[in-house]
mmCIF file of the N, C-alpha and C atoms, coordinates in Angstrom:
data_MODEL
# 
_entry.id   MODEL 
# 
loop_
_atom_site.group_PDB 
_atom_site.id 
_atom_site.type_symbol 
_atom_site.label_atom_id 
_atom_site.label_alt_id 
_atom_site.label_comp_id 
_atom_site.label_asym_id 
_atom_site.label_entity_id 
_atom_site.label_seq_id 
_atom_site.pdbx_PDB_ins_code 
_atom_site.Cartn_x 
_atom_site.Cartn_y 
_atom_site.Cartn_z 
_atom_site.occupancy 
_atom_site.B_iso_or_equiv 
_atom_site.pdbx_formal_charge 
_atom_site.auth_seq_id 
_atom_site.auth_comp_id 
_atom_site.auth_asym_id 
_atom_site.auth_atom_id 
_atom_site.pdbx_PDB_model_num 
ATOM 1   N N  . MET A 1 1  ? 122.414 72.725 104.805 1.00 0.00 ? 1  MET A N  1 
ATOM 2   C CA . MET A 1 1  ? 123.446 73.731 105.279 1.00 0.00 ? 1  MET A CA 1 
ATOM 3   C C  . MET A 1 1  ? 124.444 72.903 106.202 1.00 0.00 ? 1  MET A C  1 
ATOM 4   N N  . VAL A 1 2  ? 123.888 72.165 107.000 1.00 0.00 ? 2  VAL A N  1 
ATOM 5   C CA . VAL A 1 2  ? 124.871 71.454 108.173 1.00 0.00 ? 2  VAL A CA 1 
ATOM 6   C C  . VAL A 1 2  ? 125.818 70.630 107.276 1.00 0.00 ? 2  VAL A C  1 
ATOM 7   N N  . ASP A 1 3  ? 125.455 69.850 106.307 1.00 0.00 ? 3  ASP A N  1 
ATOM 8   C CA . ASP A 1 3  ? 126.335 69.061 105.493 1.00 0.00 ? 3  ASP A CA 1 
ATOM 9   C C  . ASP A 1 3  ? 127.295 69.885 104.656 1.00 0.00 ? 3  ASP A C  1 
ATOM 10  N N  . ASP A 1 4  ? 127.344 71.183 104.671 1.00 0.00 ? 4  ASP A N  1 
ATOM 11  C CA . ASP A 1 4  ? 128.183 71.925 103.942 1.00 0.00 ? 4  ASP A CA 1 
ATOM 12  C C  . ASP A 1 4  ? 129.549 72.024 104.623 1.00 0.00 ? 4  ASP A C  1 
ATOM 13  N N  . PRO A 1 5  ? 130.621 71.464 103.990 1.00 0.00 ? 5  PRO A N  1 
ATOM 14  C CA . PRO A 1 5  ? 131.997 71.692 104.558 1.00 0.00 ? 5  PRO A CA 1 
ATOM 15  C C  . PRO A 1 5  ? 132.492 73.098 104.910 1.00 0.00 ? 5  PRO A C  1 
ATOM 16  N N  . LEU A 1 6  ? 132.050 73.945 104.024 1.00 0.00 ? 6  LEU A N  1 
ATOM 17  C CA . LEU A 1 6  ? 132.422 75.513 104.272 1.00 0.00 ? 6  LEU A CA 1 
ATOM 18  C C  . LEU A 1 6  ? 131.653 76.007 105.591 1.00 0.00 ? 6  LEU A C  1 
ATOM 19  N N  . TYR A 1 7  ? 130.559 75.520 105.884 1.00 0.00 ? 7  TYR A N  1 
ATOM 20  C CA . TYR A 1 7  ? 129.899 75.919 107.201 1.00 0.00 ? 7  TYR A CA 1 
ATOM 21  C C  . TYR A 1 7  ? 130.771 75.398 108.412 1.00 0.00 ? 7  TYR A C  1 
ATOM 22  N N  . TYR A 1 8  ? 131.248 74.148 108.279 1.00 0.00 ? 8  TYR A N  1 
ATOM 23  C CA . TYR A 1 8  ? 132.214 73.838 109.345 1.00 0.00 ? 8  TYR A CA 1 
ATOM 24  C C  . TYR A 1 8  ? 133.524 74.650 109.455 1.00 0.00 ? 8  TYR A C  1 
ATOM 25  N N  . ILE A 1 9  ? 133.959 75.000 108.255 1.00 0.00 ? 9  ILE A N  1 
ATOM 26  C CA . ILE A 1 9  ? 135.191 75.817 108.235 1.00 0.00 ? 9  ILE A CA 1 
ATOM 27  C C  . ILE A 1 9  ? 134.967 77.080 108.843 1.00 0.00 ? 9  ILE A C  1 
ATOM 28  N N  . VAL A 1 10 ? 133.926 77.742 108.518 1.00 0.00 ? 10 VAL A N  1 
ATOM 29  C CA . VAL A 1 10 ? 133.530 79.148 109.075 1.00 0.00 ? 10 VAL A CA 1 
ATOM 30  C C  . VAL A 1 10 ? 133.435 79.148 110.482 1.00 0.00 ? 10 VAL A C  1 
ATOM 31  N N  . ILE A 1 11 ? 132.682 78.072 110.977 1.00 0.00 ? 11 ILE A N  1 
ATOM 32  C CA . ILE A 1 11 ? 132.716 77.860 112.485 1.00 0.00 ? 11 ILE A CA 1 
ATOM 33  C C  . ILE A 1 11 ? 134.034 77.769 113.264 1.00 0.00 ? 11 ILE A C  1 
ATOM 34  N N  . PHE A 1 12 ? 134.843 76.898 112.516 1.00 0.00 ? 12 PHE A N  1 
ATOM 35  C CA . PHE A 1 12 ? 136.016 76.707 113.194 1.00 0.00 ? 12 PHE A CA 1 
ATOM 36  C C  . PHE A 1 12 ? 136.925 77.983 113.037 1.00 0.00 ? 12 PHE A C  1 
ATOM 37  N N  . SER A 1 13 ? 136.866 78.711 112.074 1.00 0.00 ? 13 SER A N  1 
ATOM 38  C CA . SER A 1 13 ? 137.532 80.076 111.986 1.00 0.00 ? 13 SER A CA 1 
ATOM 39  C C  . SER A 1 13 ? 137.207 80.876 113.086 1.00 0.00 ? 13 SER A C  1 
ATOM 40  N N  . ILE A 1 14 ? 135.986 80.939 113.325 1.00 0.00 ? 14 ILE A N  1 
ATOM 41  C CA . ILE A 1 14 ? 135.137 81.678 114.516 1.00 0.00 ? 14 ILE A CA 1 
ATOM 42  C C  . ILE A 1 14 ? 135.763 81.418 115.738 1.00 0.00 ? 14 ILE A C  1 
ATOM 43  N N  . LEU A 1 15 ? 135.784 80.095 115.987 1.00 0.00 ? 15 LEU A N  1 
ATOM 44  C CA . LEU A 1 15 ? 136.418 79.529 117.231 1.00 0.00 ? 15 LEU A CA 1 
ATOM 45  C C  . LEU A 1 15 ? 137.812 79.899 117.315 1.00 0.00 ? 15 LEU A C  1 
ATOM 46  N N  . VAL A 1 16 ? 138.472 79.987 116.285 1.00 0.00 ? 16 VAL A N  1 
ATOM 47  C CA . VAL A 1 16 ? 139.962 80.391 116.333 1.00 0.00 ? 16 VAL A CA 1 
ATOM 48  C C  . VAL A 1 16 ? 140.070 81.758 116.701 1.00 0.00 ? 16 VAL A C  1 
ATOM 49  N N  . VAL A 1 17 ? 139.357 82.450 116.301 1.00 0.00 ? 17 VAL A N  1 
ATOM 50  C CA . VAL A 1 17 ? 139.355 84.016 116.646 1.00 0.00 ? 17 VAL A CA 1 
ATOM 51  C C  . VAL A 1 17 ? 138.934 84.117 118.147 1.00 0.00 ? 17 VAL A C  1 
ATOM 52  N N  . PHE A 1 18 ? 137.868 83.387 118.701 1.00 0.00 ? 18 PHE A N  1 
ATOM 53  C CA . PHE A 1 18 ? 137.580 83.326 120.004 1.00 0.00 ? 18 PHE A CA 1 
ATOM 54  C C  . PHE A 1 18 ? 138.737 83.111 120.825 1.00 0.00 ? 18 PHE A C  1 
ATOM 55  N N  . VAL A 1 19 ? 139.546 81.921 120.514 1.00 0.00 ? 19 VAL A N  1 
ATOM 56  C CA . VAL A 1 19 ? 140.405 81.362 121.327 1.00 0.00 ? 19 VAL A CA 1 
ATOM 57  C C  . VAL A 1 19 ? 141.601 82.490 121.376 1.00 0.00 ? 19 VAL A C  1 
ATOM 58  N N  . VAL A 1 20 ? 141.969 82.942 120.262 1.00 0.00 ? 20 VAL A N  1 
ATOM 59  C CA . VAL A 1 20 ? 143.121 83.933 120.381 1.00 0.00 ? 20 VAL A CA 1 
ATOM 60  C C  . VAL A 1 20 ? 142.659 85.259 121.110 1.00 0.00 ? 20 VAL A C  1 
ATOM 61  N N  . LEU A 1 21 ? 141.486 85.677 120.992 1.00 0.00 ? 21 LEU A N  1 
ATOM 62  C CA . LEU A 1 21 ? 141.050 86.811 121.744 1.00 0.00 ? 21 LEU A CA 1 
ATOM 63  C C  . LEU A 1 21 ? 141.009 86.442 123.235 1.00 0.00 ? 21 LEU A C  1 
ATOM 64  N N  . MET A 1 22 ? 140.564 85.337 123.553 1.00 0.00 ? 22 MET A N  1 
ATOM 65  C CA . MET A 1 22 ? 140.673 84.923 125.287 1.00 0.00 ? 22 MET A CA 1 
ATOM 66  C C  . MET A 1 22 ? 142.087 84.835 125.619 1.00 0.00 ? 22 MET A C  1 
ATOM 67  N N  . ILE A 1 23 ? 142.874 84.192 124.840 1.00 0.00 ? 23 ILE A N  1 
ATOM 68  C CA . ILE A 1 23 ? 144.424 84.076 125.236 1.00 0.00 ? 23 ILE A CA 1 
ATOM 69  C C  . ILE A 1 23 ? 144.964 85.469 125.535 1.00 0.00 ? 23 ILE A C  1 
ATOM 70  N N  . GLY A 1 24 ? 144.614 86.412 124.563 1.00 0.00 ? 24 GLY A N  1 
ATOM 71  C CA . GLY A 1 24 ? 145.055 87.856 124.619 1.00 0.00 ? 24 GLY A CA 1 
ATOM 72  C C  . GLY A 1 24 ? 144.531 88.605 125.688 1.00 0.00 ? 24 GLY A C  1 
ATOM 73  N N  . LEU A 1 25 ? 143.208 88.404 125.994 1.00 0.00 ? 25 LEU A N  1 
ATOM 74  C CA . LEU A 1 25 ? 142.463 89.191 127.166 1.00 0.00 ? 25 LEU A CA 1 
ATOM 75  C C  . LEU A 1 25 ? 143.111 88.479 128.424 1.00 0.00 ? 25 LEU A C  1 
ATOM 76  N N  . GLY A 1 26 ? 143.231 87.255 128.412 1.00 0.00 ? 26 GLY A N  1 
ATOM 77  C CA . GLY A 1 26 ? 143.870 86.596 129.655 1.00 0.00 ? 26 GLY A CA 1 
ATOM 78  C C  . GLY A 1 26 ? 145.237 87.221 130.130 1.00 0.00 ? 26 GLY A C  1 
ATOM 79  N N  . SER A 1 27 ? 146.046 87.237 128.935 1.00 0.00 ? 27 SER A N  1 
ATOM 80  C CA . SER A 1 27 ? 147.333 87.706 129.340 1.00 0.00 ? 27 SER A CA 1 
ATOM 81  C C  . SER A 1 27 ? 147.417 89.142 129.700 1.00 0.00 ? 27 SER A C  1 
ATOM 82  N N  . PHE A 1 28 ? 146.540 89.948 128.989 1.00 0.00 ? 28 PHE A N  1 
ATOM 83  C CA . PHE A 1 28 ? 146.534 91.413 129.347 1.00 0.00 ? 28 PHE A CA 1 
ATOM 84  C C  . PHE A 1 28 ? 146.009 91.733 130.633 1.00 0.00 ? 28 PHE A C  1 
ATOM 85  N N  . THR A 1 29 ? 145.090 90.917 131.223 1.00 0.00 ? 29 THR A N  1 
ATOM 86  C CA . THR A 1 29 ? 144.483 91.141 132.518 1.00 0.00 ? 29 THR A CA 1 
ATOM 87  C C  . THR A 1 29 ? 145.597 90.847 133.511 1.00 0.00 ? 29 THR A C  1 
ATOM 88  N N  . LYS A 1 30 ? 146.119 89.594 133.281 1.00 0.00 ? 30 LYS A N  1 
ATOM 89  C CA . LYS A 1 30 ? 147.378 88.976 134.332 1.00 0.00 ? 30 LYS A CA 1 
ATOM 90  C C  . LYS A 1 30 ? 148.533 89.844 134.225 1.00 0.00 ? 30 LYS A C  1 
ATOM 91  N N  . GLY A 1 31 ? 148.897 90.426 133.124 1.00 0.00 ? 31 GLY A N  1 
ATOM 92  C CA . GLY A 1 31 ? 150.220 91.134 132.871 1.00 0.00 ? 31 GLY A CA 1 
ATOM 93  C C  . GLY A 1 31 ? 151.402 90.286 132.863 1.00 0.00 ? 31 GLY A C  1 
ATOM 94  N N  . GLY A 1 32 ? 152.553 90.789 133.142 1.00 0.00 ? 32 GLY A N  1 
ATOM 95  C CA . GLY A 1 32 ? 153.668 90.106 133.424 1.00 0.00 ? 32 GLY A CA 1 
ATOM 96  C C  . GLY A 1 32 ? 154.421 89.918 132.145 1.00 0.00 ? 32 GLY A C  1 
ATOM 97  N N  . ASP A 1 33 ? 155.378 88.858 132.196 1.00 0.00 ? 33 ASP A N  1 
ATOM 98  C CA . ASP A 1 33 ? 156.355 88.816 131.115 1.00 0.00 ? 33 ASP A CA 1 
ATOM 99  C C  . ASP A 1 33 ? 155.693 88.202 129.992 1.00 0.00 ? 33 ASP A C  1 
ATOM 100 N N  . PHE A 1 34 ? 154.779 87.315 130.024 1.00 0.00 ? 34 PHE A N  1 
ATOM 101 C CA . PHE A 1 34 ? 154.062 86.895 128.840 1.00 0.00 ? 34 PHE A CA 1 
ATOM 102 C C  . PHE A 1 34 ? 153.389 87.837 128.085 1.00 0.00 ? 34 PHE A C  1 
ATOM 103 N N  . ASN A 1 35 ? 152.656 88.860 128.746 1.00 0.00 ? 35 ASN A N  1 
ATOM 104 C CA . ASN A 1 35 ? 151.927 89.809 128.173 1.00 0.00 ? 35 ASN A CA 1 
ATOM 105 C C  . ASN A 1 35 ? 152.768 90.816 127.412 1.00 0.00 ? 35 ASN A C  1 
ATOM 106 N N  . ARG A 1 36 ? 154.031 91.077 128.186 1.00 0.00 ? 36 ARG A N  1 
ATOM 107 C CA . ARG A 1 36 ? 155.016 92.074 127.498 1.00 0.00 ? 36 ARG A CA 1 
ATOM 108 C C  . ARG A 1 36 ? 155.632 91.441 126.206 1.00 0.00 ? 36 ARG A C  1 
ATOM 109 N N  . LYS A 1 37 ? 155.786 90.089 126.407 1.00 0.00 ? 37 LYS A N  1 
ATOM 110 C CA . LYS A 1 37 ? 156.693 89.439 125.146 1.00 0.00 ? 37 LYS A CA 1 
ATOM 111 C C  . LYS A 1 37 ? 155.605 89.215 123.972 1.00 0.00 ? 37 LYS A C  1 
ATOM 112 N N  . TYR A 1 38 ? 154.260 88.676 124.389 1.00 0.00 ? 38 TYR A N  1 
ATOM 113 C CA . TYR A 1 38 ? 153.431 88.303 123.223 1.00 0.00 ? 38 TYR A CA 1 
ATOM 114 C C  . TYR A 1 38 ? 152.214 89.117 122.928 1.00 0.00 ? 38 TYR A C  1 
ATOM 115 N N  . ALA A 1 39 ? 152.007 90.211 123.577 1.00 0.00 ? 39 ALA A N  1 
ATOM 116 C CA . ALA A 1 39 ? 150.755 91.035 123.515 1.00 0.00 ? 39 ALA A CA 1 
ATOM 117 C C  . ALA A 1 39 ? 150.434 91.456 121.941 1.00 0.00 ? 39 ALA A C  1 
ATOM 118 N N  . ASN A 1 40 ? 151.610 92.046 121.427 1.00 0.00 ? 40 ASN A N  1 
ATOM 119 C CA . ASN A 1 40 ? 151.459 92.376 120.060 1.00 0.00 ? 40 ASN A CA 1 
ATOM 120 C C  . ASN A 1 40 ? 151.152 91.357 119.092 1.00 0.00 ? 40 ASN A C  1 
ATOM 121 N N  . LYS A 1 41 ? 151.953 90.297 119.248 1.00 0.00 ? 41 LYS A N  1 
ATOM 122 C CA . LYS A 1 41 ? 152.057 89.056 118.441 1.00 0.00 ? 41 LYS A CA 1 
ATOM 123 C C  . LYS A 1 41 ? 150.586 88.540 118.490 1.00 0.00 ? 41 LYS A C  1 
ATOM 124 N N  . LEU A 1 42 ? 149.882 88.295 119.619 1.00 0.00 ? 42 LEU A N  1 
ATOM 125 C CA . LEU A 1 42 ? 148.609 87.973 119.722 1.00 0.00 ? 42 LEU A CA 1 
ATOM 126 C C  . LEU A 1 42 ? 147.674 88.758 119.191 1.00 0.00 ? 42 LEU A C  1 
ATOM 127 N N  . MET A 1 43 ? 147.736 90.061 119.171 1.00 0.00 ? 43 MET A N  1 
ATOM 128 C CA . MET A 1 43 ? 147.002 91.021 118.551 1.00 0.00 ? 43 MET A CA 1 
ATOM 129 C C  . MET A 1 43 ? 147.044 90.900 116.934 1.00 0.00 ? 43 MET A C  1 
ATOM 130 N N  . ARG A 1 44 ? 148.180 90.657 116.410 1.00 0.00 ? 44 ARG A N  1 
ATOM 131 C CA . ARG A 1 44 ? 148.300 90.442 115.094 1.00 0.00 ? 44 ARG A CA 1 
ATOM 132 C C  . ARG A 1 44 ? 147.594 89.132 114.526 1.00 0.00 ? 44 ARG A C  1 
ATOM 133 N N  . TYR A 1 45 ? 147.847 88.110 115.432 1.00 0.00 ? 45 TYR A N  1 
ATOM 134 C CA . TYR A 1 45 ? 147.269 86.867 115.022 1.00 0.00 ? 45 TYR A CA 1 
ATOM 135 C C  . TYR A 1 45 ? 145.789 87.055 115.034 1.00 0.00 ? 45 TYR A C  1 
ATOM 136 N N  . ARG A 1 46 ? 145.218 87.804 116.086 1.00 0.00 ? 46 ARG A N  1 
ATOM 137 C CA . ARG A 1 46 ? 143.688 87.908 115.986 1.00 0.00 ? 46 ARG A CA 1 
ATOM 138 C C  . ARG A 1 46 ? 143.211 88.723 114.911 1.00 0.00 ? 46 ARG A C  1 
ATOM 139 N N  . ILE A 1 47 ? 143.869 89.685 114.564 1.00 0.00 ? 47 ILE A N  1 
ATOM 140 C CA . ILE A 1 47 ? 143.426 90.450 113.230 1.00 0.00 ? 47 ILE A CA 1 
ATOM 141 C C  . ILE A 1 47 ? 143.523 89.703 112.132 1.00 0.00 ? 47 ILE A C  1 
ATOM 142 N N  . ILE A 1 48 ? 144.612 88.759 111.890 1.00 0.00 ? 48 ILE A N  1 
ATOM 143 C CA . ILE A 1 48 ? 144.669 87.854 110.686 1.00 0.00 ? 48 ILE A CA 1 
ATOM 144 C C  . ILE A 1 48 ? 143.543 86.977 110.751 1.00 0.00 ? 48 ILE A C  1 
ATOM 145 N N  . ALA A 1 49 ? 143.197 86.448 112.029 1.00 0.00 ? 49 ALA A N  1 
ATOM 146 C CA . ALA A 1 49 ? 142.247 85.350 112.191 1.00 0.00 ? 49 ALA A CA 1 
ATOM 147 C C  . ALA A 1 49 ? 140.873 85.990 111.945 1.00 0.00 ? 49 ALA A C  1 
ATOM 148 N N  . GLN A 1 50 ? 140.643 87.273 112.210 1.00 0.00 ? 50 GLN A N  1 
ATOM 149 C CA . GLN A 1 50 ? 139.332 88.023 111.915 1.00 0.00 ? 50 GLN A CA 1 
ATOM 150 C C  . GLN A 1 50 ? 139.137 88.219 110.509 1.00 0.00 ? 50 GLN A C  1 
ATOM 151 N N  . ALA A 1 51 ? 140.167 88.570 109.823 1.00 0.00 ? 51 ALA A N  1 
ATOM 152 C CA . ALA A 1 51 ? 140.108 88.863 108.453 1.00 0.00 ? 51 ALA A CA 1 
ATOM 153 C C  . ALA A 1 51 ? 139.656 87.401 107.594 1.00 0.00 ? 51 ALA A C  1 
ATOM 154 N N  . VAL A 1 52 ? 140.419 86.510 107.977 1.00 0.00 ? 52 VAL A N  1 
ATOM 155 C CA . VAL A 1 52 ? 140.202 85.253 107.348 1.00 0.00 ? 52 VAL A CA 1 
ATOM 156 C C  . VAL A 1 52 ? 138.884 84.756 107.720 1.00 0.00 ? 52 VAL A C  1 
ATOM 157 N N  . ALA A 1 53 ? 138.399 84.858 108.865 1.00 0.00 ? 53 ALA A N  1 
ATOM 158 C CA . ALA A 1 53 ? 136.945 84.567 109.104 1.00 0.00 ? 53 ALA A CA 1 
ATOM 159 C C  . ALA A 1 53 ? 135.944 85.344 108.570 1.00 0.00 ? 53 ALA A C  1 
ATOM 160 N N  . ILE A 1 54 ? 136.013 86.595 108.377 1.00 0.00 ? 54 ILE A N  1 
ATOM 161 C CA . ILE A 1 54 ? 135.285 87.573 107.637 1.00 0.00 ? 54 ILE A CA 1 
ATOM 162 C C  . ILE A 1 54 ? 135.253 87.223 106.155 1.00 0.00 ? 54 ILE A C  1 
ATOM 163 N N  . GLY A 1 55 ? 136.375 86.863 105.631 1.00 0.00 ? 55 GLY A N  1 
ATOM 164 C CA . GLY A 1 55 ? 136.532 86.524 104.311 1.00 0.00 ? 55 GLY A CA 1 
ATOM 165 C C  . GLY A 1 55 ? 135.708 85.082 103.964 1.00 0.00 ? 55 GLY A C  1 
ATOM 166 N N  . LEU A 1 56 ? 135.779 84.170 104.841 1.00 0.00 ? 56 LEU A N  1 
ATOM 167 C CA . LEU A 1 56 ? 135.108 82.911 104.846 1.00 0.00 ? 56 LEU A CA 1 
ATOM 168 C C  . LEU A 1 56 ? 133.510 83.142 104.924 1.00 0.00 ? 56 LEU A C  1 
ATOM 169 N N  . ILE A 1 57 ? 133.302 83.920 105.862 1.00 0.00 ? 57 ILE A N  1 
ATOM 170 C CA . ILE A 1 57 ? 131.765 84.372 106.105 1.00 0.00 ? 57 ILE A CA 1 
ATOM 171 C C  . ILE A 1 57 ? 131.201 84.900 104.803 1.00 0.00 ? 57 ILE A C  1 
ATOM 172 N N  . LEU A 1 58 ? 132.032 85.813 104.184 1.00 0.00 ? 58 LEU A N  1 
ATOM 173 C CA . LEU A 1 58 ? 131.480 86.517 103.022 1.00 0.00 ? 58 LEU A CA 1 
ATOM 174 C C  . LEU A 1 58 ? 131.421 85.504 101.825 1.00 0.00 ? 58 LEU A C  1 
ATOM 175 N N  . LEU A 1 59 ? 132.335 84.720 101.775 1.00 0.00 ? 59 LEU A N  1 
ATOM 176 C CA . LEU A 1 59 ? 132.407 83.671 100.755 1.00 0.00 ? 59 LEU A CA 1 
ATOM 177 C C  . LEU A 1 59 ? 131.246 82.657 100.975 1.00 0.00 ? 59 LEU A C  1 
ATOM 178 N N  . PHE A 1 60 ? 131.076 82.275 102.186 1.00 0.00 ? 60 PHE A N  1 
ATOM 179 C CA . PHE A 1 60 ? 129.830 81.340 102.469 1.00 0.00 ? 60 PHE A CA 1 
ATOM 180 C C  . PHE A 1 60 ? 128.448 82.015 102.048 1.00 0.00 ? 60 PHE A C  1 
ATOM 181 N N  . VAL A 1 61 ? 128.426 83.301 102.238 1.00 0.00 ? 61 VAL A N  1 
ATOM 182 C CA . VAL A 1 61 ? 127.126 83.951 101.917 1.00 0.00 ? 61 VAL A CA 1 
ATOM 183 C C  . VAL A 1 61 ? 126.844 84.052 100.508 1.00 0.00 ? 61 VAL A C  1 
ATOM 184 N N  . ILE A 1 62 ? 128.074 84.585 99.950  1.00 0.00 ? 62 ILE A N  1 
ATOM 185 C CA . ILE A 1 62 ? 127.861 84.728 98.364  1.00 0.00 ? 62 ILE A CA 1 
ATOM 186 C C  . ILE A 1 62 ? 127.589 83.414 97.575  1.00 0.00 ? 62 ILE A C  1 
ATOM 187 N N  . LEU A 1 63 ? 128.236 82.200 98.059  1.00 0.00 ? 63 LEU A N  1 
ATOM 188 C CA . LEU A 1 63 ? 127.895 80.797 97.528  1.00 0.00 ? 63 LEU A CA 1 
ATOM 189 C C  . LEU A 1 63 ? 126.668 80.463 97.820  1.00 0.00 ? 63 LEU A C  1 
ATOM 190 N N  . ARG A 1 64 ? 126.061 80.698 99.001  1.00 0.00 ? 64 ARG A N  1 
ATOM 191 C CA . ARG A 1 64 ? 124.590 80.384 99.310  1.00 0.00 ? 64 ARG A CA 1 
ATOM 192 C C  . ARG A 1 64 ? 123.623 81.140 98.665  1.00 0.00 ? 64 ARG A C  1 
ATOM 193 N N  . LYS A 1 65 ? 123.861 82.501 98.384  1.00 0.00 ? 65 LYS A N  1 
ATOM 194 C CA . LYS A 1 65 ? 123.061 83.390 97.777  1.00 0.00 ? 65 LYS A CA 1 
ATOM 195 C C  . LYS A 1 65 ? 122.835 83.042 96.185  1.00 0.00 ? 65 LYS A C  1 
ATOM 196 N N  . THR A 1 66 ? 124.045 82.554 95.695  1.00 0.00 ? 66 THR A N  1 
ATOM 197 C CA . THR A 1 66 ? 123.992 82.128 94.235  1.00 0.00 ? 66 THR A CA 1 
ATOM 198 C C  . THR A 1 66 ? 123.431 80.773 93.927  1.00 0.00 ? 66 THR A C  1 
ATOM 199 N N  . GLY A 1 67 ? 123.199 79.988 95.153  1.00 0.00 ? 67 GLY A N  1 
ATOM 200 C CA . GLY A 1 67 ? 122.867 78.683 95.102  1.00 0.00 ? 67 GLY A CA 1 
ATOM 201 C C  . GLY A 1 67 ? 123.999 77.610 94.689  1.00 0.00 ? 67 GLY A C  1 
ATOM 202 N N  . ALA A 1 68 ? 125.207 77.906 94.833  1.00 0.00 ? 68 ALA A N  1 
ATOM 203 C CA . ALA A 1 68 ? 126.049 76.920 94.461  1.00 0.00 ? 68 ALA A CA 1 
ATOM 204 C C  . ALA A 1 68 ? 126.410 76.064 95.588  1.00 0.00 ? 68 ALA A C  1 
# 
């Protein structure tokens, strides 16, 4: 499983979600101009990144279940 490139892509997508979430939370707690300007955009990016990550996780599970 560790040699599977899809595994690393899934891990990378999860890390992207985490980074976008942390940037969003940091800007939300700090407030200010950055938060007012980018809060909605960061939320959209997080939702898109989560959807991609979930899709990749499901693909990984389906491919491993079928033995591909």
